[in-house]
DSSP file (Angstrom, degrees, kcal/mol; ACC not computed):
  #  RESIDUE AA STRUCTURE BP1 BP2  ACC     N-H-->O    O-->H-N    N-H-->O    O-->H-N    TCO  KAPPA ALPHA  PHI   PSI    X-CA   Y-CA   Z-CA
    1    1 A M              0   0    0      0, 0.0     3,-0.4     0, 0.0     4,-0.3   0.000 360.0 360.0 360.0 -33.2  105.9   97.8  125.5
    2    2 A Y    >   +     0   0    0      1,-0.2     3,-0.7     2,-0.1    52,-0.0   0.853 360.0  52.5 -71.6 -34.3  102.5   99.2  125.4
    3    3 A I  G >  S+     0   0    0      1,-0.2     3,-1.8     2,-0.1     4,-0.4   0.595  82.4  87.7 -83.1  -9.0  102.0   99.1  121.6
    4    4 A N  G 3  S+     0   0    0     -3,-0.4     3,-0.4     1,-0.3    -1,-0.2   0.821  94.3  43.0 -61.2 -30.0  102.9   95.5  121.1
    5    5 A D  G X  S+     0   0    0     -3,-0.7     3,-1.2    -4,-0.3     4,-0.4   0.297  83.6 103.1 -97.9  11.6   99.3   94.4  121.7
    6    6 A M  G X  S+     0   0    0     -3,-1.8     3,-1.6     1,-0.3     4,-0.3   0.872  73.1  61.0 -57.9 -39.7   97.7   97.2  119.7
    7    7 A K  G >  S+     0   0    0     -4,-0.4     3,-1.0    -3,-0.4    -1,-0.3   0.712  89.9  71.3 -65.9 -18.8   97.0   94.9  116.7
    8    8 A R  G <  S+     0   0    0     -3,-1.2    -1,-0.3     1,-0.2    -2,-0.2   0.755  94.9  52.5 -69.1 -22.9   94.7   92.8  118.9
    9    9 A V  G <  S+     0   0    0     -3,-1.6     2,-0.5    -4,-0.4    -1,-0.2   0.551  91.7  91.4 -89.2  -6.5   92.1   95.5  119.0
   10   10 A L    <   +     0   0    0     -3,-1.0     5,-0.1    -4,-0.3    31,-0.0  -0.781  43.4 173.1 -94.2 126.6   91.9   95.8  115.2
   11   11 A R  S    S+     0   0    0     -2,-0.5    -1,-0.2    26,-0.2    26,-0.0   0.753  81.5  17.3 -97.0 -31.1   89.4   93.7  113.3
   12   12 A H  S    S+     0   0    0     25,-0.3    15,-0.3     2,-0.1     2,-0.2   0.719 107.3  76.8-115.7 -31.5   89.8   95.1  109.8
   13   13 A C        -     0   0    0     24,-0.2    13,-0.2    13,-0.1     2,-0.2  -0.523  64.1-135.2 -93.1 150.6   93.0   97.0  109.5
   14   14 A G  E     -A   25   0A   0     11,-3.2    11,-1.7    -2,-0.2     2,-0.4  -0.538  23.4-142.9 -88.3 167.3   96.6   95.8  109.2
   15   15 A L  E     -A   24   0A   0      9,-0.2     2,-0.4    -2,-0.2     9,-0.2  -0.994  17.3-172.8-141.9 131.8   99.3   97.5  111.2
   16   16 A N  E     -A   23   0A   0      7,-2.6     7,-2.9    -2,-0.4     2,-0.4  -0.994  12.7-175.8-120.5 127.7  102.9   98.4  110.7
   17   17 A V  E     +A   22   0A   0     -2,-0.4     2,-0.3     5,-0.2     5,-0.2  -0.987  11.4 166.5-127.2 128.9  104.9   99.7  113.6
   18   18 A F  E >   -A   21   0A   0      3,-2.9     3,-2.7    -2,-0.4     2,-0.2  -0.903  67.4 -54.9-141.5 112.0  108.5  101.0  113.5
   19   19 A A  T 3  S-     0   0    0     -2,-0.3    -1,-0.0     1,-0.3     0, 0.0  -0.404 123.5 -17.7  56.0-120.0  109.9  102.8  116.5
   20   20 A D  T 3  S+     0   0    0     -2,-0.2     2,-0.5    -3,-0.1    -1,-0.3   0.290 117.8  98.3 -99.9  11.0  107.3  105.7  117.1
   21   21 A D  E <   +A   18   0A   0     -3,-2.7    -3,-2.9     2,-0.0     2,-0.4  -0.878  49.2 179.7 -99.8 125.4  105.8  105.4  113.6
   22   22 A T  E     -A   17   0A   0     -2,-0.5     2,-0.5    -5,-0.2    -5,-0.2  -0.990   5.7-171.6-127.2 131.4  102.5  103.5  113.3
   23   23 A V  E     -A   16   0A   0     -7,-2.9    -7,-2.6    -2,-0.4     2,-0.4  -0.986   6.5-163.2-126.4 123.4  100.6  102.9  110.2
   24   24 A L  E     -A   15   0A   0     -2,-0.5     2,-0.3    -9,-0.2    -9,-0.2  -0.845  18.4-179.3 -96.5 141.8   97.1  101.4  109.9
   25   25 A F  E     -A   14   0A   0    -11,-1.7   -11,-3.2    -2,-0.4     2,-0.3  -0.986  12.7-171.7-142.7 153.8   96.1  100.2  106.5
   26   26 A I        -     0   0    0     -2,-0.3     2,-0.4   -13,-0.2   -13,-0.1  -0.998  10.5-152.8-144.0 141.4   93.1   98.6  104.9
   27   27 A A        +     0   0    0     -2,-0.3     2,-0.3   -15,-0.3     3,-0.1  -0.963  27.4 158.7-115.2 133.2   92.4   97.2  101.5
   28   28 A A        -     0   0    0     -2,-0.4     3,-0.1     1,-0.1    -2,-0.0  -0.984  46.9-127.9-150.5 157.8   88.8   97.1  100.2
   29   29 A R  S    S+     0   0    0     -2,-0.3     2,-0.4     1,-0.1    -1,-0.1   0.780  97.2  33.6 -76.9 -29.1   86.9   96.9   96.9
   30   30 A D  S  > S-     0   0    0      1,-0.1     4,-1.6    -3,-0.1     3,-0.2  -0.968  74.5-130.5-133.2 150.7   84.9  100.0   97.6
   31   31 A I  H  > S+     0   0    0     -2,-0.4     4,-2.6     1,-0.2     5,-0.2   0.828 102.8  60.4 -66.1 -35.3   85.6  103.2   99.5
   32   32 A D  H  > S+     0   0    0      1,-0.2     4,-2.3     2,-0.2    -1,-0.2   0.914 107.7  43.3 -64.2 -43.1   82.5  103.1  101.7
   33   33 A S  H  > S+     0   0    0      2,-0.2     4,-2.8     1,-0.2     5,-0.3   0.875 112.5  54.2 -69.6 -35.0   83.3   99.8  103.3
   34   34 A A  H  X S+     0   0    0     -4,-1.6     4,-2.5     2,-0.2    -2,-0.2   0.934 111.2  45.0 -62.7 -44.7   86.9  100.9  103.7
   35   35 A I  H  X S+     0   0    0     -4,-2.6     4,-2.6     2,-0.2     5,-0.2   0.921 114.2  48.9 -64.2 -44.4   85.8  104.0  105.6
   36   36 A R  H  X S+     0   0    0     -4,-2.3     4,-2.0    -5,-0.2    -2,-0.2   0.936 115.3  43.1 -61.9 -47.4   83.3  102.1  107.7
   37   37 A H  H  X S+     0   0    0     -4,-2.8     4,-2.3     2,-0.2   -25,-0.3   0.885 113.2  52.1 -68.2 -38.5   85.8   99.5  108.7
   38   38 A L  H  X S+     0   0    0     -4,-2.5     4,-2.6    -5,-0.3    -2,-0.2   0.932 110.3  48.2 -63.8 -44.1   88.6  102.0  109.3
   39   39 A N  H  X S+     0   0    0     -4,-2.6     4,-2.1     2,-0.2    -1,-0.2   0.881 109.7  53.6 -64.1 -36.6   86.3  104.1  111.6
   40   40 A E  H  X S+     0   0    0     -4,-2.0     4,-2.1    -5,-0.2    -1,-0.2   0.949 112.4  43.4 -59.5 -48.8   85.3  100.9  113.5
   41   41 A D  H  X S+     0   0    0     -4,-2.3     4,-2.7     1,-0.2    -2,-0.2   0.867 111.8  53.5 -68.3 -35.9   88.9  100.0  114.1
   42   42 A L  H  X S+     0   0    0     -4,-2.6     4,-2.3     2,-0.2    -1,-0.2   0.867 108.3  50.9 -65.4 -35.4   89.9  103.6  115.0
   43   43 A E  H  X S+     0   0    0     -4,-2.1     4,-2.0     2,-0.2    -2,-0.2   0.924 111.8  46.4 -66.9 -43.3   87.1  103.7  117.6
   44   44 A S  H  X S+     0   0    0     -4,-2.1     4,-2.2     1,-0.2    -2,-0.2   0.904 112.8  50.7 -63.7 -40.5   88.3  100.4  119.1
   45   45 A L  H  X S+     0   0    0     -4,-2.7     4,-2.8     2,-0.2    -2,-0.2   0.891 107.2  53.8 -62.5 -40.4   91.9  101.8  119.0
   46   46 A C  H  X S+     0   0    0     -4,-2.3     4,-2.2     2,-0.2    -1,-0.2   0.917 110.2  46.7 -61.3 -44.6   90.7  105.0  120.8
   47   47 A H  H  X S+     0   0    0     -4,-2.0     4,-2.3     2,-0.2    -1,-0.2   0.905 112.4  50.5 -64.4 -40.9   89.1  102.9  123.6
   48   48 A W  H  X S+     0   0    0     -4,-2.2     4,-2.3     2,-0.2    -2,-0.2   0.917 109.7  50.6 -62.9 -44.8   92.3  100.8  123.9
   49   49 A L  H  <>S+     0   0    0     -4,-2.8     5,-3.1     1,-0.2     4,-0.4   0.921 110.8  48.7 -60.7 -43.7   94.5  104.0  124.1
   50   50 A K  H ><5S+     0   0    0     -4,-2.2     3,-1.0     3,-0.2    -1,-0.2   0.910 110.2  51.3 -62.6 -42.3   92.3  105.4  126.8
   51   51 A F  H 3<5S+     0   0    0     -4,-2.3    -1,-0.2     1,-0.3    -2,-0.2   0.895 113.1  45.2 -62.1 -40.0   92.4  102.1  128.8
   52   52 A K  T 3<5S-     0   0    0     -4,-2.3    -1,-0.3    -5,-0.1    -2,-0.2   0.440 114.4-120.7 -81.4  -0.2   96.3  102.1  128.5
   53   53 A Q  T < 5 +     0   0    0     -3,-1.0     2,-0.3    -4,-0.4    -3,-0.2   0.882  67.3 138.1  57.9  42.9   96.3  105.8  129.5
   54   54 A L      < -     0   0    0     -5,-3.1     2,-0.4    -6,-0.1    -1,-0.2  -0.816  43.0-144.2-112.0 156.0   98.0  106.7  126.2
   55   55 A K        -     0   0    0     -2,-0.3     2,-0.4    -3,-0.1    -9,-0.0  -0.976   3.0-147.0-126.2 134.6   97.3  109.7  124.0
   56   56 A L        -     0   0    0     -2,-0.4     2,-1.3   -10,-0.1     3,-0.1  -0.822  19.5-129.7 -96.0 134.3   97.3  109.9  120.2
   57   57 A N    >   -     0   0    0     -2,-0.4     3,-1.2     1,-0.2     4,-0.5  -0.712  25.6-175.9 -83.0  94.4   98.4  113.1  118.6
   58   58 A V  G >  S+     0   0    0     -2,-1.3     3,-0.8     1,-0.3    -1,-0.2   0.773  77.8  66.7 -65.0 -27.3   95.5  113.5  116.2
   59   59 A G  G 3  S+     0   0    0      1,-0.2    -1,-0.3    -3,-0.1    26,-0.1   0.796 105.4  42.7 -63.8 -29.1   97.0  116.6  114.8
   60   60 A K  G <  S+     0   0    0     -3,-1.2     2,-0.4     2,-0.0    -1,-0.2   0.498  95.0 100.5 -91.0  -6.6   99.9  114.5  113.4
   61   61 A T    <   +     0   0    0     -3,-0.8    24,-0.8    -4,-0.5     2,-0.3  -0.675  48.7 170.0 -87.0 131.5   97.6  111.8  112.2
   62   62 A K  E     -b   85   0B   0     -2,-0.4     2,-0.3    22,-0.2    24,-0.2  -0.890  19.8-147.8-133.9 160.8   96.7  111.8  108.5
   63   63 A Y  E     -b   86   0B   0     22,-2.1    24,-2.5    -2,-0.3     2,-0.4  -0.958   8.8-168.6-129.7 157.4   95.0  109.4  106.1
   64   64 A M        -     0   0    0     -2,-0.3     2,-0.6    22,-0.2    24,-0.1  -0.999  17.0-140.7-142.9 140.1   95.6  108.8  102.4
   65   65 A I        -     0   0    0     22,-0.4     2,-0.7    -2,-0.4     6,-0.1  -0.908  17.8-160.6-100.6 118.5   93.6  106.9   99.8
   66   66 A I        +     0   0    0     -2,-0.6     2,-0.3    34,-0.1    34,-0.2  -0.891  33.9 130.4-103.3 115.9   95.8  104.9   97.5
   67   67 A S        -     0   0    0     32,-2.0     4,-0.1    -2,-0.7    -2,-0.1  -0.989  63.6-127.5-160.1 154.9   94.1  104.0   94.3
   68   68 A S  S    S+     0   0    0     -2,-0.3     2,-0.2     2,-0.1    -1,-0.1   0.684  96.4  74.8 -78.2 -19.0   94.5  104.0   90.5
   69   69 A R  S    S-     0   0    0     -3,-0.1     2,-0.5     1,-0.0    -2,-0.1  -0.607  90.2-115.3 -88.8 154.5   91.1  105.8   90.4
   70   70 A T        -     0   0    0     -2,-0.2     2,-0.5     2,-0.0    -2,-0.1  -0.795  28.3-167.8 -90.5 127.3   90.6  109.4   91.4
   71   71 A F        +     0   0    0     -2,-0.5    -6,-0.1    -6,-0.1    -4,-0.0  -0.964  17.6 165.5-118.6 115.8   88.4  109.8   94.5
   72   72 A Q        +     0   0    0     -2,-0.5    -1,-0.1     2,-0.1    -2,-0.0   0.455  40.6 112.3-105.9  -4.9   87.2  113.4   95.2
   73   73 A G  S    S-     0   0    0      1,-0.1     2,-0.6     0, 0.0    -2,-0.1  -0.001  74.2 -98.0 -67.8 175.0   84.5  112.7   97.7
   74   74 A D        -     0   0    0      2,-0.0     2,-0.5     0, 0.0    -1,-0.1  -0.848  32.8-161.0 -98.1 123.4   84.5  113.6  101.4
   75   75 A C        -     0   0    0     -2,-0.6     2,-1.1     2,-0.1    11,-0.1  -0.905   8.9-149.1-104.1 126.9   85.6  110.9  103.7
   76   76 A H        +     0   0    0     -2,-0.5     2,-0.5     7,-0.1   -37,-0.1  -0.781  31.9 160.0 -97.2  94.3   84.6  111.3  107.3
   77   77 A I        +     0   0    0     -2,-1.1     7,-2.9     7,-0.3     2,-0.3  -0.973  12.9 161.9-116.8 125.6   87.4  109.6  109.2
   78   78 A S  E     -C   83   0C   0     -2,-0.5     2,-0.4     5,-0.3     5,-0.2  -0.951  34.7-146.1-146.1 159.9   87.9  110.5  112.8
   79   79 A I  E >  S-C   82   0C   0      3,-2.5     3,-2.0    -2,-0.3   -36,-0.1  -0.995  90.2 -14.1-128.3 122.0   89.4  109.6  116.1
   80   80 A D  T 3  S-     0   0    0     -2,-0.4    -1,-0.1     1,-0.3     3,-0.1   0.888 129.7 -53.8  51.3  44.6   87.5  110.5  119.3
   81   81 A N  T 3  S+     0   0    0      1,-0.2     2,-0.5    -3,-0.0    -1,-0.3   0.555 113.3 120.7  67.2  12.1   85.3  112.8  117.3
   82   82 A E  E <   -C   79   0C   0     -3,-2.0    -3,-2.5     0, 0.0    -1,-0.2  -0.925  64.2-125.9-103.7 125.5   88.3  114.7  115.9
   83   83 A R  E     -C   78   0C   0     -2,-0.5     2,-0.4    -5,-0.2    -5,-0.3  -0.416  16.2-134.6 -71.3 141.9   88.5  114.6  112.1
   84   84 A I        -     0   0    0     -7,-2.9    -7,-0.3    -2,-0.1     2,-0.2  -0.815  21.8-120.4 -97.2 137.2   91.7  113.3  110.5
   85   85 A D  E     -b   62   0B   0    -24,-0.8   -22,-2.1    -2,-0.4     2,-0.4  -0.480  20.3-130.4 -77.6 143.8   93.1  115.3  107.6
   86   86 A R  E     -b   63   0B   0    -24,-0.2     2,-0.3    -2,-0.2   -22,-0.2  -0.759  24.9-171.5 -92.5 139.8   93.5  113.7  104.2
   87   87 A V        -     0   0    0    -24,-2.5   -22,-0.4    -2,-0.4     3,-0.1  -0.904  26.5-146.5-127.7 158.4   96.9  114.0  102.4
   88   88 A N  S    S+     0   0    0     -2,-0.3    11,-2.1     1,-0.3     2,-0.3   0.605  87.6  14.9 -97.0 -17.3   98.0  113.1   98.8
   89   89 A E  E     -D   98   0D   0      9,-0.2     2,-0.3    10,-0.1    -1,-0.3  -0.987  64.3-174.3-153.7 156.4  101.5  112.2   99.9
   90   90 A I  E     -D   97   0D   0      7,-2.3     7,-3.0    -2,-0.3     2,-0.6  -0.993  26.7-121.6-150.5 147.6  103.3  111.4  103.1
   91   91 A K  E     +D   96   0D   0     -2,-0.3     2,-0.4     5,-0.2     5,-0.2  -0.843  33.9 176.2 -93.4 122.2  106.8  110.7  104.2
   92   92 A Y  E >   -D   95   0D   0      3,-2.9     3,-1.6    -2,-0.6    -2,-0.1  -0.973  68.2 -19.3-132.3 118.1  107.1  107.3  105.9
   93   93 A L  T 3  S-     0   0    0     -2,-0.4    -1,-0.1     1,-0.3     3,-0.1   0.863 128.9 -50.1  53.8  40.7  110.5  105.9  107.0
   94   94 A G  T 3  S+     0   0    0      1,-0.2     2,-0.5     0, 0.0    -1,-0.3   0.441 117.7 107.4  84.3   0.2  112.3  108.3  104.7
   95   95 A V  E <   -D   92   0D   0     -3,-1.6    -3,-2.9     2,-0.0     2,-0.7  -0.940  65.1-136.3-114.3 131.1  110.3  107.5  101.6
   96   96 A V  E     -D   91   0D   0     -2,-0.5     2,-0.5    -5,-0.2    10,-0.4  -0.771  25.5-168.9 -85.4 116.7  107.7  109.9  100.1
   97   97 A I  E     -D   90   0D   0     -7,-3.0    -7,-2.3    -2,-0.7     2,-0.2  -0.907   0.7-163.6-108.5 130.5  104.6  107.8   99.2
   98   98 A D  E >   -D   89   0D   0      4,-0.6     3,-1.7    -2,-0.5    -9,-0.2  -0.670  35.4-100.9-111.6 173.2  101.9  109.3   97.1
   99   99 A D  T 3  S+     0   0    0    -11,-2.1   -32,-2.0     1,-0.3   -10,-0.1   0.475 122.0  45.3 -73.1  -1.4   98.3  108.3   96.5
  100  100 A K  T 3  S-     0   0    0    -12,-0.2    -1,-0.3   -34,-0.2     3,-0.1   0.317 110.0-118.2-115.3   3.5   99.1  106.7   93.1
  101  101 A L    <   +     0   0    0     -3,-1.7     2,-0.3     1,-0.2    -2,-0.1   0.826  65.8 144.4  57.4  36.0  102.2  104.9   94.3
  102  102 A K        -     0   0    0      1,-0.1    -4,-0.6     4,-0.0    -1,-0.2  -0.688  47.9-144.6 -93.3 156.3  104.4  106.9   91.9
  103  103 A F     >  +     0   0    0     -2,-0.3     4,-2.8     1,-0.1     5,-0.2   0.207  68.5 107.2-110.0  16.1  107.8  107.8   93.0
  104  104 A N  H  > S+     0   0    0      1,-0.2     4,-2.7     2,-0.2     5,-0.2   0.934  83.4  45.8 -59.3 -47.2  108.1  111.3   91.4
  105  105 A S  H  > S+     0   0    0      1,-0.2     4,-2.2     2,-0.2    -1,-0.2   0.899 113.9  48.7 -65.5 -39.0  107.8  113.2   94.6
  106  106 A H  H  > S+     0   0    0    -10,-0.4     4,-2.5    -4,-0.2    -1,-0.2   0.941 112.7  48.0 -64.6 -46.2  110.2  110.9   96.4
  107  107 A I  H  X S+     0   0    0     -4,-2.8     4,-2.8     1,-0.2     5,-0.2   0.922 112.4  48.8 -60.2 -45.7  112.7  111.3   93.5
  108  108 A N  H  X S+     0   0    0     -4,-2.7     4,-2.5    -5,-0.2    -1,-0.2   0.882 110.9  51.0 -62.2 -38.8  112.3  115.1   93.5
  109  109 A T  H  X S+     0   0    0     -4,-2.2     4,-2.5    -5,-0.2    -2,-0.2   0.912 111.7  46.6 -63.2 -43.5  112.8  115.2   97.2
  110  110 A V  H  X S+     0   0    0     -4,-2.5     4,-2.8     2,-0.2     5,-0.3   0.914 113.6  48.5 -67.3 -43.1  116.0  113.1   97.1
  111  111 A I  H  X S+     0   0    0     -4,-2.8     4,-2.7     2,-0.2    -2,-0.2   0.926 113.5  46.7 -62.0 -44.1  117.4  115.2   94.2
  112  112 A K  H  X S+     0   0    0     -4,-2.5     4,-2.0    -5,-0.2    -2,-0.2   0.929 114.6  47.2 -64.3 -44.0  116.6  118.4   96.0
  113  113 A K  H  X S+     0   0    0     -4,-2.5     4,-1.7     1,-0.2    -2,-0.2   0.921 116.2  43.5 -64.6 -45.3  118.1  117.2   99.2
  114  114 A N  H  X S+     0   0    0     -4,-2.8     4,-2.5     1,-0.2    -1,-0.2   0.850 110.9  55.8 -70.7 -34.1  121.3  115.9   97.5
  115  115 A G  H  X S+     0   0    0     -4,-2.7     4,-2.0    -5,-0.3    -1,-0.2   0.897 107.2  49.6 -62.4 -40.3  121.6  119.0   95.4
  116  116 A E  H  X S+     0   0    0     -4,-2.0     4,-1.5     1,-0.2    -1,-0.2   0.895 111.7  48.9 -65.9 -39.7  121.6  121.1   98.5
  117  117 A K  H  X S+     0   0    0     -4,-1.7     4,-1.1     2,-0.2    -2,-0.2   0.893 108.5  53.3 -67.4 -39.0  124.3  118.9  100.1
  118  118 A I  H >X S+     0   0    0     -4,-2.5     4,-1.1     1,-0.2     3,-0.7   0.931 109.6  47.8 -61.7 -44.8  126.4  119.0   97.0
  119  119 A W  H 3< S+     0   0    0     -4,-2.0    -1,-0.2     1,-0.2    -2,-0.2   0.797 105.3  60.1 -68.1 -27.0  126.4  122.8   96.9
  120  120 A D  H 3< S+     0   0    0     -4,-1.5    -1,-0.2     1,-0.2    -2,-0.2   0.815 113.3  37.3 -66.1 -29.0  127.2  122.9  100.6
  121  121 A Y  H << S+     0   0    0     -4,-1.1    -2,-0.2    -3,-0.7    -1,-0.2   0.529  88.7 102.1-103.5  -8.2  130.5  121.1   99.9
  122  122 A V  S  < S-     0   0    0     -4,-1.1     2,-0.1    -5,-0.1    -4,-0.0  -0.662  75.4-125.9 -78.8 120.8  131.6  122.6   96.6
  123  123 A P        -     0   0    0      0, 0.0     2,-0.6     0, 0.0    -2,-0.1  -0.435  19.3-134.4 -68.6 138.8  134.3  125.1   97.3
  124  124 A F        -     0   0    0     -2,-0.1     2,-0.4     2,-0.0    -2,-0.0  -0.826  22.3-170.4 -98.1 125.1  133.6  128.5   95.9
  125  125 A E              0   0    0     -2,-0.6     0, 0.0     1,-0.1     0, 0.0  -0.921 360.0 360.0-114.9 141.3  136.4  130.2   94.0
  126  126 A E              0   0    0     -2,-0.4    -1,-0.1     0, 0.0    -2,-0.0   0.401 360.0 360.0 -98.4 360.0  136.4  133.8   92.9
């Protein structure tokens, strides 16, 4: 009930919410404006969370830059002065998404997971 009005505090970012998974996203032509707008919305979100007496687990919070270009620079993205870690891939709603929107990691994860299940059920005969 508390999170339904979360999107009202965001000026630049979009929001996807499913159960206890929340994803903020932003599309921009350049990385500097994306970082600036994201940090503005994260600051607003932080104030909103404090007002609602909610706490965000910053340790579980990650960010990813999705682009066809390679970006090696340092992005300072933070919530309440705590820096958020950058990842190259993340599992969201059962799908592994990487920073190039390729599905190699997801496919490998599914194959590995299914391979383990197959071997669990194959009877071993001597």
